KEZAMI-694703 format. One line per 2 residues: number of its first residue (from 0); their letters; for each residue x, y, z of C-alpha. Coordinates in steps of 0.001 Angstrom, whole numbers, padded with zeros to 6 digits. Layout:
NUM> A> X/Y/Z | ...
//
This chain:
0> MP> 001359/010563/-027235 | 002272/009412/-023721
2> TL> 005825/008833/-022555 | 007324/006133/-020361
4> KT> 009683/008631/-018771 | 009245/009158/-015061
6> SV> 011170/010792/-012228 | 011700/009379/-008741
8> LG> 013563/011385/-006090 | 015013/013545/-008833
10> ID> 016299/010487/-010689 | 015154/010439/-014315
12> FE> 014079/007028/-015621 | 013676/006655/-019390
14> NP> 011140/003945/-018549 | 009879/002481/-015246
16> FI> 011180/-001057/-015827 | 014214/-001846/-013674
18> LA> 016088/-005093/-013175 | 015949/-006205/-009539
20> SA> 019036/-007051/-007519 | 019412/-010732/-008408
22> PP> 021258/-013126/-010772 | 020361/-011010/-013866
24> TA> 022380/-008122/-012364 | 025310/-010179/-011083
26> RI> 027704/-009394/-013962 | 028714/-006149/-015620
28> DS> 028501/-007566/-019130 | 024987/-008861/-018402
30> ID> 023791/-005455/-017241 | 025408/-003932/-020324
32> KA> 023358/-006295/-022507 | 020168/-005553/-020582
34> FT> 020621/-001807/-020951 | 021166/-002226/-024686
36> LG> 017886/-004154/-024924 | 015962/-001347/-023282
38> WG> 015777/-001663/-019502 | 015470/001694/-017776
40> GA> 017812/000765/-014961 | 019228/-001952/-012752
42> VL> 019677/-002599/-009067 | 023096/-004212/-008845
44> KT> 023313/-007598/-007186 | 023899/-006937/-003503
46> IT> 027383/-005610/-002772 | 028917/-006599/000556
48> PD> 032214/-005998/002368 | 034892/-008164/000774
50> NL> 035381/-010144/003989 | 031788/-011436/004069
52> EM> 031955/-015113/003037 | 029804/-016255/000103
54> IE> 029776/-020016/-000573 | 026919/-021124/-002831
56> AS> 024938/-024366/-002803 | 024303/-026590/-005825
58> QR> 021450/-026986/-006718 | 019984/-023676/-005634
60> YA> 016754/-023323/-007638 | 013416/-025132/-007611
62> AW> 010282/-024383/-009618 | 006550/-024988/-009422
64> KN> 005009/-025292/-012892 | 001543/-025230/-014404
66> GN> 002221/-027163/-017580 | 005294/-025523/-019056
68> RV> 004814/-022210/-017284 | 006859/-021452/-014166
70> CG> 004351/-020025/-011699 | 006518/-020160/-008605
72> FE> 010274/-020113/-008238 | 012403/-020767/-005176
74> NI> 016045/-019835/-004832 | 018683/-020160/-002132
76> EL> 021336/-018128/-003948 | 023359/-015657/-001917
78> LS> 024756/-012221/-002796 | 027318/-010839/-005241
80> HL> 030683/-012559/-005628 | 032365/-009493/-007165
82> TV> 034691/-007435/-005004 | 033806/-003865/-004168
84> QQ> 036550/-002660/-006528 | 035192/-004792/-009361
86> WL> 031819/-003137/-008834 | 033375/000321/-008800
88> DG> 035102/-000387/-012106 | 031909/-001892/-013567
90> IE> 029727/001024/-012490 | 032132/003446/-014198
92> FL> 032075/001354/-017374 | 028275/001202/-017449
94> RR> 027949/004925/-016833 | 030260/005775/-019716
96> KH> 028492/003392/-022108 | 024911/003983/-020901
98> PT> 024815/007501/-019432 | 021008/007679/-019254
100> KV> 020454/004366/-017475 | 019747/004292/-013737
102> QI> 022127/002330/-011512 | 021144/001590/-007925
104> AS> 023682/-000044/-005613 | 022147/-002718/-003395
106> IM> 024260/-003121/-000259 | 024361/-005320/002823
108> AP> 026716/-005584/005795 | 026772/-007002/009326
110> VV> 024969/-005012/012012 | 028065/-002899/012668
112> KD> 027905/000843/012067 | 031421/001131/010669
114> EW> 030839/-001730/008187 | 027752/-000064/006697
116> QT> 029244/003409/006642 | 032543/002258/005136
118> LV> 030683/000513/002305 | 028559/003597/001664
120> RT> 031551/005950/001713 | 033374/003694/-000745
122> LN> 030445/003833/-003181 | 029454/007447/-002567
124> DA> 031537/008933/-005341 | 030814/006186/-007860
126> PI> 028328/007278/-010559 | 025388/005461/-009003
128> DA> 021988/007105/-008689 | 020888/005681/-005335
130> FE> 021464/003051/-002686 | 019141/000159/-001858
132> LN> 019581/-001360/001606 | 018986/-005106/001486
134> FS> 017216/-005803/004780 | 015230/-008703/003394
136> CP> 017106/-011692/001919 | 015290/-014686/003495
138> HG> 017978/-017355/003188 | 021649/-017755/004060
140> MP> 022096/-014250/005407 | 019664/-014417/008369
142> EK> 021886/-017108/009868 | 024597/-014442/009983
144> GI> 022233/-011980/011658 | 021700/-009929/008489
146> GM> 019300/-009923/005526 | 015765/-010774/006710
148> AI> 017040/-010846/010304 | 017328/-007052/009983
150> GT> 014142/-006430/008014 | 011875/-008243/010469
152> NA> 013011/-005953/013278 | 011757/-002367/013044
154> EI> 014255/-001027/015561 | 017330/-002516/013859
156> SA> 016028/-001508/010414 | 015594/002071/011588
158> MI> 019007/002135/013251 | 020902/000964/010166
160> TS> 018938/003348/007957 | 020057/006205/010179
162> WV> 023689/005024/009961 | 023551/005027/006181
164> KE> 021796/008387/005973 | 024531/009971/008086
166> VA> 027046/009458/005274 | 025148/008720/002040
168> KK> 025411/011309/-000729 | 022696/009640/-002809
170> PV> 019019/008805/-002119 | 018453/005697/-000007
172> FV> 015786/003064/-000720 | 015147/000364/001871
174> KL> 014179/-003064/000510 | 011619/-004666/002795
176> SP> 010641/-008262/003510 | 007079/-009593/003187
178> NV> 007892/-012095/005951 | 006578/-009820/008692
180> TN> 003281/-009234/010455 | 002988/-005575/009438
182> IA> 005180/-004330/006580 | 003776/-000801/006883
184> EI> 005158/-000622/010415 | 008679/-001436/009185
186> AK> 008295/001084/006342 | 007248/003799/008784
188> AV> 010185/003000/011069 | 012767/003470/008304
190> EN> 010936/006543/006987 | 011187/008124/010428
192> TG> 014963/007673/010415 | 015490/009171/006983
194> AD> 014779/006604/004251 | 014087/008376/000962
196> GI> 012165/005506/-000626 | 010984/001912/-000220
198> SA> 011563/-001174/-002384 | 008959/-003899/-001826
200> IN> 008958/-006809/-001784 | 011827/-009249/-001509
202> TV> 011096/-012951/-001852 | 008684/-014866/000381
204> QS> 010285/-017454/002638 | 009167/-020858/001398
206> MM> 009702/-024557/000835 | 008941/-025593/-002748
208> GV> 008037/-029193/-002050 | 009265/-032638/-001026
210> DL> 010524/-035505/-003192 | 008311/-038356/-001945
212> DT> 010820/-041005/-003045 | 013800/-039614/-001134
214> FV> 011933/-037341/001331 | 014378/-034549/000591
216> PM> 012793/-031107/000246 | 013584/-029119/-002897
218> PN> 016070/-027960/-004008 | 018111/-031044/-003153
220> VN> 021636/-030085/-002051 | 023445/-033388/-001615
222> GK> 020566/-034905/000349 | 019563/-031837/002372
224> ST> 017665/-028620/001743 | 016711/-025358/003430
226> FG> 014009/-022722/003306 | 014406/-020360/000373
228> GY> 013012/-017246/-001271 | 009806/-017674/-003296
230> SG> 009204/-015465/-006348 | 007430/-015526/-009711
232> VS> 003894/-014755/-010852 | 002289/-016459/-007855
234> VK> 003665/-013897/-005389 | 002135/-010887/-007174
236> PI> -000916/-010779/-004857 | 001420/-010606/-001857
238> GL> 003544/-007902/-003445 | 000500/-005840/-004415
240> RC> -000880/-006082/-000893 | 002417/-004989/000635
242> VA> 002873/-002028/-001711 | -000721/-000916/-001102
244> QI> -000304/-001147/002672 | 002889/000887/002508
246> RQ> 001215/003488/000296 | -001719/003794/002685
248> NS> 000727/004686/005450 | 003510/006558/003667
250> DL> 004066/009060/000872 | 007601/007843/000161
252> PI> 008416/006733/-003397 | 008036/002978/-003846
254> LG> 009765/000612/-006249 | 007289/-002256/-006638
256> IG> 008585/-005832/-006854 | 007063/-009294/-006946
258> GI> 005666/-011491/-009707 | 005804/-008900/-012491
260> SN> 005800/-010774/-015800 | 004142/-008297/-018173
262> WH> 003006/-004681/-018557 | -000346/-005425/-016929
264> DA> 001330/-006544/-013700 | 003478/-003405/-013704
266> AE> 000429/-001199/-014211 | -001312/-002850/-011260
268> YM> 001672/-002092/-009031 | 001624/001535/-010133
270> AV> -002112/001764/-009496 | -001568/000774/-005851
272> GA> 001313/003161/-005292 | 004525/002143/-007057
274> DA> 006526/004823/-008874 | 008451/002232/-010905
276> VQ> 008877/-001552/-010852 | 011664/-004088/-010541
278> VC> 011651/-007410/-012394 | 013667/-010566/-011681
280> TE> 012111/-014012/-012105 | 010486/-013307/-015470
282> VM> 013928/-012379/-016805 | 015501/-015489/-015285
284> IN> 012919/-017641/-017075 | 012602/-015813/-020411
286> GY> 015542/-013433/-020800 | 016140/-009677/-020905
288> AV> 014176/-009155/-024138 | 010859/-009412/-022242
290> VR> 011211/-005699/-021545 | 010257/-004829/-025135
292> AM> 006700/-006113/-024788 | 006450/-004638/-021294
294> KQ> 007354/-001169/-022556 | 005069/-001275/-025586
296> GL> 002172/-002721/-023639 | 002377/-000078/-020935
298> LD> 002698/002681/-023528 | -000410/001450/-025346
300> YL> -002327/001234/-022079 | -001369/004760/-021005
302> ES> -002544/006059/-024377 | -005844/004173/-024121
304> KG> -006522/005780/-020741 | -005473/009261/-021778
306> FT> -002541/009257/-019359 | 000591/011171/-020284
308> SP> 003109/009146/-018217 | 003349/006433/-015539
310> AD> 002991/009173/-012932 | -000656/009622/-013983
312> LK> -001353/005977/-013151 | 000253/006065/-009704
314> NK> -002154/005579/-006748 | -005273/005323/-008943
316> AI> -006560/002272/-007039 | -005728/003364/-003496
318> AN> -008948/005307/-002908 | -010893/002140/-003723
320> LS> -009291/000122/-000920 | -011382/-000103/002220
322> AH> -011660/-001911/005520 | -014072/-004847/005315
324> EK> -016473/-003172/007719 | -016775/-000207/005347
326> LD> -017602/-002231/002211 | -021067/-001627/000707
328> KS> -023006/-004790/001514 | -026385/-003466/000404
330> KQ> -026319/-005041/-003065 | -025824/-008607/-004278
332> VY> -024656/-010036/-007574 | -025858/-013323/-009069
334> PH> -024368/-015785/-011563 | -025517/-015532/-015180
336> IN> -024764/-018594/-017318 | -023911/-018318/-021003
338> DE> -025526/-021406/-022542 | -023379/-021150/-025662
340> LC> -020231/-021614/-023603 | -021601/-023945/-020924
342> VK> -020810/-027634/-021537 | -022987/-028890/-018625
344> CL> -019995/-030383/-016818 | -021806/-029547/-013557
346> KC> -018636/-028438/-011819 | -020352/-025224/-010729
348> VT> -023217/-027269/-009256 | -020810/-029462/-007328
350> VC> -018654/-026703/-005859 | -021684/-024604/-004895
352> DE> -023346/-027601/-003221 | -020198/-028676/-001414
354> SE> -019101/-025185/-000413 | -022137/-024162/001566
356> HS> -025005/-022864/-000574 | -026571/-025370/-003045
358> AL> -027842/-022550/-005239 | -027223/-024165/-008659
360> SL> -028876/-027112/-010363 | -029334/-028578/-013845
362> QN> -032896/-028041/-015054 | -034020/-028730/-018626
364> AH> -030455/-028720/-019961 | -029758/-025346/-018329
366> IE> -027992/-024363/-015109 | -030607/-022678/-012943
368> VN> -029883/-020277/-010081 | -031876/-020487/-006867
370> RG> -031706/-016863/-005777 | -033037/-017744/-002368
372> NC> -029935/-019821/-001677 | -027391/-017780/-003659
374> VG> -025264/-015326/-001682 | -023327/-013930/-004653
376> CS> -019975/-015301/-003477 | -018752/-015847/-007118
378> LC> -017118/-019243/-006450 | -018956/-020809/-009385
380> SH> -017577/-018249/-011846 | -014024/-018992/-010753
382> AC> -014479/-022762/-010866 | -016067/-022827/-014335
384> PK> -013536/-024318/-016797 | -015187/-022563/-019778
386> SA> -015641/-019048/-018336 | -019362/-019455/-018969
388> II> -020450/-017718/-015766 | -020336/-014010/-015081
390> MK> -021584/-012199/-011997 | -024113/-009382/-012430
//
């Protein structure tokens, strides 16, 4: 039987599902509850020097839904409101009650060496397992010259990483922003100055939408709004791309983040290089108990593949990533229509005709494929509302 246990930088995880630094890890009693329900660890909501002002907006969330499902989520919430001492007391409490659970301290400070090093020294002897440097919050903090303002600058990111590594007694993960041209470049910069691991990604800078009656973007904060951090299932493709790009350029351990809502998502992140995964938005929408199905689903999958642990899954997809110029273009696939499923709605005919190729037509109550026109793009299979088209 496989196990969910895995080890990252000498830190033993009873399972690879970790709560991300976010509202679900803002309170000690909440983390206590999450650990009891089965999470392998938690990244504490970002701890800052006590003199860093935190004044929240109301409202601070907005959602994009497909029916009742939240597909995209925007937030403009800031960092932890607990004092450093409250965190120290809470970390001690959690360690006594949950000795096997991983605790990672997310930290952020102004771009001042003494501020970062003082915060690290204060937390060094607390029973945490690692630090996570928050270089990536896309709202509120960049205006203060921190958060994403750090993570979009390779030189500053590397400099602060070196400051922390000078004094840190625990492994140091750096949490990176997707809001850059080349995330692998930032990852390499912090690796070169001593980072032990990478967390990727933080939220994507976004604007959820506009109320067309009031013309106020969402979320509406007393008639105004601002750009926020986008998360949820719709950002998974961005997160997967970022983790894969980092893995292609670095051997550092990676904690994968972004749009993970089930075991399948987690397994995909591991296949492109993640050692473990962090989850936030799915918990905010459906609660801590989602981890039960995630754990069981991943365990069943590992068994079905003959893997003994999540480590066996790591990097399995990386060898199959290629530059476009190196893709095998010698073979072509064609659409095959299942007449039992096809309802002759002609959507495939329309999209093929109006998106370049005109390779499909209705002939004798059957969708026919003109192979002379077809280029095997697969658009028709994605547009079909009945999944009646497969590419072979």
